[in-house]
mmCIF file of the C-alpha atoms, coordinates in Angstrom:
data_MODEL
# 
_entry.id   MODEL 
# 
loop_
_atom_site.group_PDB 
_atom_site.id 
_atom_site.type_symbol 
_atom_site.label_atom_id 
_atom_site.label_alt_id 
_atom_site.label_comp_id 
_atom_site.label_asym_id 
_atom_site.label_entity_id 
_atom_site.label_seq_id 
_atom_site.pdbx_PDB_ins_code 
_atom_site.Cartn_x 
_atom_site.Cartn_y 
_atom_site.Cartn_z 
_atom_site.occupancy 
_atom_site.B_iso_or_equiv 
_atom_site.pdbx_formal_charge 
_atom_site.auth_seq_id 
_atom_site.auth_comp_id 
_atom_site.auth_asym_id 
_atom_site.auth_atom_id 
_atom_site.pdbx_PDB_model_num 
ATOM 1   C CA . MET A 1 1   ? -10.672 -9.420  0.829   1.00 0.00 ? 1   MET A CA 1 
ATOM 2   C CA . GLY A 1 2   ? -12.961 -6.322  1.312   1.00 0.00 ? 2   GLY A CA 1 
ATOM 3   C CA . LYS A 1 3   ? -11.983 -3.353  3.245   1.00 0.00 ? 3   LYS A CA 1 
ATOM 4   C CA . PRO A 1 4   ? -11.950 -0.888  0.661   1.00 0.00 ? 4   PRO A CA 1 
ATOM 5   C CA . MET A 1 5   ? -14.008 -2.951  -1.897  1.00 0.00 ? 5   MET A CA 1 
ATOM 6   C CA . GLY A 1 6   ? -17.150 -1.385  -0.276  1.00 0.00 ? 6   GLY A CA 1 
ATOM 7   C CA . ASN A 1 7   ? -15.425 1.779   -0.046  1.00 0.00 ? 7   ASN A CA 1 
ATOM 8   C CA . GLY A 1 8   ? -16.412 2.304   3.754   1.00 0.00 ? 8   GLY A CA 1 
ATOM 9   C CA . HIS A 1 9   ? -19.325 -0.138  3.405   1.00 0.00 ? 9   HIS A CA 1 
ATOM 10  C CA . PRO A 1 10  ? -18.925 -3.362  5.206   1.00 0.00 ? 10  PRO A CA 1 
ATOM 11  C CA . VAL A 1 11  ? -18.319 -6.063  2.316   1.00 0.00 ? 11  VAL A CA 1 
ATOM 12  C CA . ALA A 1 12  ? -16.339 -9.139  1.881   1.00 0.00 ? 12  ALA A CA 1 
ATOM 13  C CA . ALA A 1 13  ? -15.201 -11.704 -0.843  1.00 0.00 ? 13  ALA A CA 1 
ATOM 14  C CA . VAL A 1 14  ? -13.019 -14.739 -1.313  1.00 0.00 ? 14  VAL A CA 1 
ATOM 15  C CA . VAL A 1 15  ? -11.049 -15.356 -4.846  1.00 0.00 ? 15  VAL A CA 1 
ATOM 16  C CA . THR A 1 16  ? -10.081 -19.400 -5.213  1.00 0.00 ? 16  THR A CA 1 
ATOM 17  C CA . ARG A 1 17  ? -10.901 -21.821 -7.517  1.00 0.00 ? 17  ARG A CA 1 
ATOM 18  C CA . ARG A 1 18  ? -14.129 -24.029 -8.165  1.00 0.00 ? 18  ARG A CA 1 
ATOM 19  C CA . GLU A 1 19  ? -12.461 -27.380 -7.095  1.00 0.00 ? 19  GLU A CA 1 
ATOM 20  C CA . ILE A 1 20  ? -11.483 -25.613 -3.763  1.00 0.00 ? 20  ILE A CA 1 
ATOM 21  C CA . VAL A 1 21  ? -14.804 -24.321 -2.694  1.00 0.00 ? 21  VAL A CA 1 
ATOM 22  C CA . GLU A 1 22  ? -16.823 -27.344 -3.705  1.00 0.00 ? 22  GLU A CA 1 
ATOM 23  C CA . ARG A 1 23  ? -14.397 -29.572 -1.419  1.00 0.00 ? 23  ARG A CA 1 
ATOM 24  C CA . PHE A 1 24  ? -14.994 -27.070 1.321   1.00 0.00 ? 24  PHE A CA 1 
ATOM 25  C CA . ALA A 1 25  ? -18.471 -26.649 1.005   1.00 0.00 ? 25  ALA A CA 1 
ATOM 26  C CA . GLU A 1 26  ? -18.906 -30.950 1.196   1.00 0.00 ? 26  GLU A CA 1 
ATOM 27  C CA . THR A 1 27  ? -16.706 -31.288 4.540   1.00 0.00 ? 27  THR A CA 1 
ATOM 28  C CA . THR A 1 28  ? -17.430 -27.669 6.110   1.00 0.00 ? 28  THR A CA 1 
ATOM 29  C CA . GLU A 1 29  ? -20.700 -25.929 7.031   1.00 0.00 ? 29  GLU A CA 1 
ATOM 30  C CA . TRP A 1 30  ? -19.551 -22.125 6.362   1.00 0.00 ? 30  TRP A CA 1 
ATOM 31  C CA . PHE A 1 31  ? -21.144 -18.675 6.668   1.00 0.00 ? 31  PHE A CA 1 
ATOM 32  C CA . SER A 1 32  ? -20.137 -15.265 5.411   1.00 0.00 ? 32  SER A CA 1 
ATOM 33  C CA . THR A 1 33  ? -21.148 -12.671 7.569   1.00 0.00 ? 33  THR A CA 1 
ATOM 34  C CA . PHE A 1 34  ? -21.602 -10.028 4.475   1.00 0.00 ? 34  PHE A CA 1 
ATOM 35  C CA . GLY A 1 35  ? -22.115 -12.871 1.723   1.00 0.00 ? 35  GLY A CA 1 
ATOM 36  C CA . GLY A 1 36  ? -24.997 -11.957 -0.312  1.00 0.00 ? 36  GLY A CA 1 
ATOM 37  C CA . ASN A 1 37  ? -26.174 -8.766  1.073   1.00 0.00 ? 37  ASN A CA 1 
ATOM 38  C CA . PRO A 1 38  ? -27.287 -6.441  -2.049  1.00 0.00 ? 38  PRO A CA 1 
ATOM 39  C CA . VAL A 1 39  ? -26.592 -3.117  -0.600  1.00 0.00 ? 39  VAL A CA 1 
ATOM 40  C CA . ALA A 1 40  ? -22.818 -4.641  -0.268  1.00 0.00 ? 40  ALA A CA 1 
ATOM 41  C CA . CYS A 1 41  ? -23.039 -5.796  -3.365  1.00 0.00 ? 41  CYS A CA 1 
ATOM 42  C CA . ALA A 1 42  ? -23.865 -2.356  -4.998  1.00 0.00 ? 42  ALA A CA 1 
ATOM 43  C CA . ALA A 1 43  ? -21.259 -0.462  -2.944  1.00 0.00 ? 43  ALA A CA 1 
ATOM 44  C CA . ALA A 1 44  ? -18.247 -2.821  -4.340  1.00 0.00 ? 44  ALA A CA 1 
ATOM 45  C CA . LEU A 1 45  ? -19.891 -2.990  -8.015  1.00 0.00 ? 45  LEU A CA 1 
ATOM 46  C CA . ALA A 1 46  ? -19.812 0.838   -7.992  1.00 0.00 ? 46  ALA A CA 1 
ATOM 47  C CA . VAL A 1 47  ? -16.214 1.060   -6.320  1.00 0.00 ? 47  VAL A CA 1 
ATOM 48  C CA . LEU A 1 48  ? -15.076 -1.899  -9.406  1.00 0.00 ? 48  LEU A CA 1 
ATOM 49  C CA . ASP A 1 49  ? -16.720 0.777   -11.804 1.00 0.00 ? 49  ASP A CA 1 
ATOM 50  C CA . VAL A 1 50  ? -15.021 3.696   -10.501 1.00 0.00 ? 50  VAL A CA 1 
ATOM 51  C CA . ILE A 1 51  ? -12.001 1.567   -10.956 1.00 0.00 ? 51  ILE A CA 1 
ATOM 52  C CA . GLU A 1 52  ? -12.299 0.609   -14.477 1.00 0.00 ? 52  GLU A CA 1 
ATOM 53  C CA . ASP A 1 53  ? -13.491 3.637   -15.680 1.00 0.00 ? 53  ASP A CA 1 
ATOM 54  C CA . GLU A 1 54  ? -10.866 5.855   -14.136 1.00 0.00 ? 54  GLU A CA 1 
ATOM 55  C CA . ASP A 1 55  ? -8.275  2.979   -15.234 1.00 0.00 ? 55  ASP A CA 1 
ATOM 56  C CA . LEU A 1 56  ? -7.081  3.239   -11.712 1.00 0.00 ? 56  LEU A CA 1 
ATOM 57  C CA . ILE A 1 57  ? -4.900  -0.046  -12.126 1.00 0.00 ? 57  ILE A CA 1 
ATOM 58  C CA . ALA A 1 58  ? -2.473  1.297   -15.215 1.00 0.00 ? 58  ALA A CA 1 
ATOM 59  C CA . ARG A 1 59  ? -2.908  4.698   -13.518 1.00 0.00 ? 59  ARG A CA 1 
ATOM 60  C CA . ALA A 1 60  ? -1.299  3.093   -10.029 1.00 0.00 ? 60  ALA A CA 1 
ATOM 61  C CA . GLY A 1 61  ? 1.469   1.308   -12.040 1.00 0.00 ? 61  GLY A CA 1 
ATOM 62  C CA . ALA A 1 62  ? 2.528   4.187   -13.604 1.00 0.00 ? 62  ALA A CA 1 
ATOM 63  C CA . VAL A 1 63  ? 2.697   6.841   -10.831 1.00 0.00 ? 63  VAL A CA 1 
ATOM 64  C CA . GLY A 1 64  ? 4.398   3.729   -8.430  1.00 0.00 ? 64  GLY A CA 1 
ATOM 65  C CA . SER A 1 65  ? 7.174   4.145   -11.003 1.00 0.00 ? 65  SER A CA 1 
ATOM 66  C CA . GLU A 1 66  ? 7.056   7.263   -11.033 1.00 0.00 ? 66  GLU A CA 1 
ATOM 67  C CA . LEU A 1 67  ? 7.613   7.415   -7.092  1.00 0.00 ? 67  LEU A CA 1 
ATOM 68  C CA . ARG A 1 68  ? 9.809   4.919   -6.526  1.00 0.00 ? 68  ARG A CA 1 
ATOM 69  C CA . ALA A 1 69  ? 12.104  6.738   -9.344  1.00 0.00 ? 69  ALA A CA 1 
ATOM 70  C CA . ALA A 1 70  ? 11.658  9.869   -6.980  1.00 0.00 ? 70  ALA A CA 1 
ATOM 71  C CA . ILE A 1 71  ? 12.534  8.132   -3.671  1.00 0.00 ? 71  ILE A CA 1 
ATOM 72  C CA . ARG A 1 72  ? 15.768  6.537   -5.510  1.00 0.00 ? 72  ARG A CA 1 
ATOM 73  C CA . ALA A 1 73  ? 16.859  10.150  -6.524  1.00 0.00 ? 73  ALA A CA 1 
ATOM 74  C CA . VAL A 1 74  ? 16.852  11.019  -2.598  1.00 0.00 ? 74  VAL A CA 1 
ATOM 75  C CA . ASP A 1 75  ? 20.234  12.186  -1.311  1.00 0.00 ? 75  ASP A CA 1 
ATOM 76  C CA . ALA A 1 76  ? 19.991  9.741   1.302   1.00 0.00 ? 76  ALA A CA 1 
ATOM 77  C CA . PRO A 1 77  ? 23.123  7.370   2.059   1.00 0.00 ? 77  PRO A CA 1 
ATOM 78  C CA . ALA A 1 78  ? 20.670  5.314   4.355   1.00 0.00 ? 78  ALA A CA 1 
ATOM 79  C CA . ILE A 1 79  ? 17.857  4.680   1.669   1.00 0.00 ? 79  ILE A CA 1 
ATOM 80  C CA . GLY A 1 80  ? 19.084  1.016   0.753   1.00 0.00 ? 80  GLY A CA 1 
ATOM 81  C CA . ASP A 1 81  ? 16.432  -1.167  -1.995  1.00 0.00 ? 81  ASP A CA 1 
ATOM 82  C CA . VAL A 1 82  ? 13.429  0.637   -3.135  1.00 0.00 ? 82  VAL A CA 1 
ATOM 83  C CA . ARG A 1 83  ? 11.146  -1.487  -4.666  1.00 0.00 ? 83  ARG A CA 1 
ATOM 84  C CA . GLY A 1 84  ? 7.254   -1.960  -4.986  1.00 0.00 ? 84  GLY A CA 1 
ATOM 85  C CA . LEU A 1 85  ? 4.603   -3.280  -7.417  1.00 0.00 ? 85  LEU A CA 1 
ATOM 86  C CA . GLY A 1 86  ? 1.978   -0.301  -7.911  1.00 0.00 ? 86  GLY A CA 1 
ATOM 87  C CA . LEU A 1 87  ? 1.502   2.275   -5.704  1.00 0.00 ? 87  LEU A CA 1 
ATOM 88  C CA . LEU A 1 88  ? 2.767   -0.103  -2.650  1.00 0.00 ? 88  LEU A CA 1 
ATOM 89  C CA . THR A 1 89  ? 6.424   1.189   -2.295  1.00 0.00 ? 89  THR A CA 1 
ATOM 90  C CA . GLY A 1 90  ? 9.114   -0.389  0.228   1.00 0.00 ? 90  GLY A CA 1 
ATOM 91  C CA . VAL A 1 91  ? 12.007  1.506   1.065   1.00 0.00 ? 91  VAL A CA 1 
ATOM 92  C CA . GLU A 1 92  ? 14.834  -0.181  2.933   1.00 0.00 ? 92  GLU A CA 1 
ATOM 93  C CA . ILE A 1 93  ? 16.931  2.060   5.789   1.00 0.00 ? 93  ILE A CA 1 
ATOM 94  C CA . VAL A 1 94  ? 20.216  0.886   6.290   1.00 0.00 ? 94  VAL A CA 1 
ATOM 95  C CA . ASP A 1 95  ? 23.368  2.044   7.999   1.00 0.00 ? 95  ASP A CA 1 
ATOM 96  C CA . ALA A 1 96  ? 26.655  3.160   6.808   1.00 0.00 ? 96  ALA A CA 1 
ATOM 97  C CA . SER A 1 97  ? 27.675  -1.049  6.427   1.00 0.00 ? 97  SER A CA 1 
ATOM 98  C CA . GLY A 1 98  ? 24.084  -1.680  4.820   1.00 0.00 ? 98  GLY A CA 1 
ATOM 99  C CA . ASP A 1 99  ? 22.442  -3.465  7.700   1.00 0.00 ? 99  ASP A CA 1 
ATOM 100 C CA . PRO A 1 100 ? 19.074  -3.108  8.132   1.00 0.00 ? 100 PRO A CA 1 
ATOM 101 C CA . ASP A 1 101 ? 18.583  0.089   10.692  1.00 0.00 ? 101 ASP A CA 1 
ATOM 102 C CA . PRO A 1 102 ? 15.364  -0.222  12.474  1.00 0.00 ? 102 PRO A CA 1 
ATOM 103 C CA . ALA A 1 103 ? 16.082  2.877   14.739  1.00 0.00 ? 103 ALA A CA 1 
ATOM 104 C CA . ARG A 1 104 ? 16.582  4.890   11.797  1.00 0.00 ? 104 ARG A CA 1 
ATOM 105 C CA . ALA A 1 105 ? 13.345  4.012   10.049  1.00 0.00 ? 105 ALA A CA 1 
ATOM 106 C CA . ALA A 1 106 ? 11.538  4.351   13.243  1.00 0.00 ? 106 ALA A CA 1 
ATOM 107 C CA . ALA A 1 107 ? 12.966  8.006   13.452  1.00 0.00 ? 107 ALA A CA 1 
ATOM 108 C CA . VAL A 1 108 ? 12.033  8.830   9.403   1.00 0.00 ? 108 VAL A CA 1 
ATOM 109 C CA . LYS A 1 109 ? 8.624   7.401   9.970   1.00 0.00 ? 109 LYS A CA 1 
ATOM 110 C CA . ASN A 1 110 ? 7.909   9.788   12.863  1.00 0.00 ? 110 ASN A CA 1 
ATOM 111 C CA . ALA A 1 111 ? 9.716   12.373  11.317  1.00 0.00 ? 111 ALA A CA 1 
ATOM 112 C CA . MET A 1 112 ? 7.347   12.283  8.126   1.00 0.00 ? 112 MET A CA 1 
ATOM 113 C CA . ARG A 1 113 ? 4.349   11.933  10.449  1.00 0.00 ? 113 ARG A CA 1 
ATOM 114 C CA . GLY A 1 114 ? 5.142   15.217  11.791  1.00 0.00 ? 114 GLY A CA 1 
ATOM 115 C CA . ARG A 1 115 ? 5.356   16.818  8.372   1.00 0.00 ? 115 ARG A CA 1 
ATOM 116 C CA . GLY A 1 116 ? 2.057   15.178  7.379   1.00 0.00 ? 116 GLY A CA 1 
ATOM 117 C CA . VAL A 1 117 ? 2.727   12.132  5.488   1.00 0.00 ? 117 VAL A CA 1 
ATOM 118 C CA . LEU A 1 118 ? 1.935   8.959   6.917   1.00 0.00 ? 118 LEU A CA 1 
ATOM 119 C CA . VAL A 1 119 ? 4.043   5.441   6.266   1.00 0.00 ? 119 VAL A CA 1 
ATOM 120 C CA . GLY A 1 120 ? 4.263   2.646   8.013   1.00 0.00 ? 120 GLY A CA 1 
ATOM 121 C CA . SER A 1 121 ? 7.035   0.352   8.757   1.00 0.00 ? 121 SER A CA 1 
ATOM 122 C CA . THR A 1 122 ? 7.214   -3.635  8.212   1.00 0.00 ? 122 THR A CA 1 
ATOM 123 C CA . GLY A 1 123 ? 10.102  -6.617  7.662   1.00 0.00 ? 123 GLY A CA 1 
ATOM 124 C CA . PRO A 1 124 ? 11.566  -8.964  9.814   1.00 0.00 ? 124 PRO A CA 1 
ATOM 125 C CA . LEU A 1 125 ? 13.620  -6.242  11.656  1.00 0.00 ? 125 LEU A CA 1 
ATOM 126 C CA . ASP A 1 126 ? 10.966  -3.394  10.835  1.00 0.00 ? 126 ASP A CA 1 
ATOM 127 C CA . HIS A 1 127 ? 13.425  -1.270  8.739   1.00 0.00 ? 127 HIS A CA 1 
ATOM 128 C CA . VAL A 1 128 ? 11.654  -1.043  5.374   1.00 0.00 ? 128 VAL A CA 1 
ATOM 129 C CA . LEU A 1 129 ? 9.060   2.240   5.380   1.00 0.00 ? 129 LEU A CA 1 
ATOM 130 C CA . LYS A 1 130 ? 5.888   1.065   3.822   1.00 0.00 ? 130 LYS A CA 1 
ATOM 131 C CA . PHE A 1 131 ? 4.140   3.745   1.402   1.00 0.00 ? 131 PHE A CA 1 
ATOM 132 C CA . ARG A 1 132 ? 0.499   2.704   0.957   1.00 0.00 ? 132 ARG A CA 1 
ATOM 133 C CA . PRO A 1 133 ? -0.948  5.709   -0.795  1.00 0.00 ? 133 PRO A CA 1 
ATOM 134 C CA . PRO A 1 134 ? -4.552  5.326   -2.116  1.00 0.00 ? 134 PRO A CA 1 
ATOM 135 C CA . LEU A 1 135 ? -5.497  4.479   -5.595  1.00 0.00 ? 135 LEU A CA 1 
ATOM 136 C CA . VAL A 1 136 ? -6.131  8.420   -6.127  1.00 0.00 ? 136 VAL A CA 1 
ATOM 137 C CA . PHE A 1 137 ? -2.678  9.263   -5.665  1.00 0.00 ? 137 PHE A CA 1 
ATOM 138 C CA . GLY A 1 138 ? -1.319  11.070  -8.244  1.00 0.00 ? 138 GLY A CA 1 
ATOM 139 C CA . ALA A 1 139 ? 1.838   12.252  -9.718  1.00 0.00 ? 139 ALA A CA 1 
ATOM 140 C CA . GLU A 1 140 ? 0.986   15.910  -8.183  1.00 0.00 ? 140 GLU A CA 1 
ATOM 141 C CA . HIS A 1 141 ? 1.486   13.882  -5.360  1.00 0.00 ? 141 HIS A CA 1 
ATOM 142 C CA . ILE A 1 142 ? 4.569   12.780  -5.412  1.00 0.00 ? 142 ILE A CA 1 
ATOM 143 C CA . ASP A 1 143 ? 6.714   16.007  -4.878  1.00 0.00 ? 143 ASP A CA 1 
ATOM 144 C CA . ARG A 1 144 ? 5.269   15.973  -0.974  1.00 0.00 ? 144 ARG A CA 1 
ATOM 145 C CA . VAL A 1 145 ? 6.050   12.799  -0.242  1.00 0.00 ? 145 VAL A CA 1 
ATOM 146 C CA . VAL A 1 146 ? 9.733   13.073  -1.605  1.00 0.00 ? 146 VAL A CA 1 
ATOM 147 C CA . THR A 1 147 ? 10.083  16.694  -0.113  1.00 0.00 ? 147 THR A CA 1 
ATOM 148 C CA . ALA A 1 148 ? 8.991   15.174  3.661   1.00 0.00 ? 148 ALA A CA 1 
ATOM 149 C CA . LEU A 1 149 ? 10.708  12.174  3.255   1.00 0.00 ? 149 LEU A CA 1 
ATOM 150 C CA . ALA A 1 150 ? 14.405  14.047  2.517   1.00 0.00 ? 150 ALA A CA 1 
ATOM 151 C CA . GLN A 1 151 ? 13.687  16.515  5.063   1.00 0.00 ? 151 GLN A CA 1 
ATOM 152 C CA . SER A 1 152 ? 12.790  13.625  7.534   1.00 0.00 ? 152 SER A CA 1 
ATOM 153 C CA . PHE A 1 153 ? 16.281  12.355  6.712   1.00 0.00 ? 153 PHE A CA 1 
ATOM 154 C CA . ALA A 1 154 ? 17.913  15.846  6.870   1.00 0.00 ? 154 ALA A CA 1 
ATOM 155 C CA . SER A 1 155 ? 16.408  15.885  10.628  1.00 0.00 ? 155 SER A CA 1 
# 
């Protein structure tokens, strides 16, 4: 992991159990491009400080729950399951019989982009809209996302 950890500065990290790392070190020669770089470590520590100081993890959980509730309230029969953790939210797009509808998911995704809201798509059939807002996303941004979603279904 590491992309957002340095807020743009290259840094990486591995999280594992001690016995795995010890066994790996005994049997393999390994190298990390960003391992031990003091500047990268300072950047990562600064990011971690902001996450802790601004309580961004708890905020992401609360705002993510509000976002999913607002999406569930959108009047669009094509919305199937809405699920997520923290701010990460998946919205299943289905046809009238409840089957995955990847074509409609692609159309909604592109229509949202035209409205200034970027979402991805995922799933085995590419029919789940993937909302991945940054940690600074707050309750004040939910209406913009939900309005773009509703308008995209209407169009």
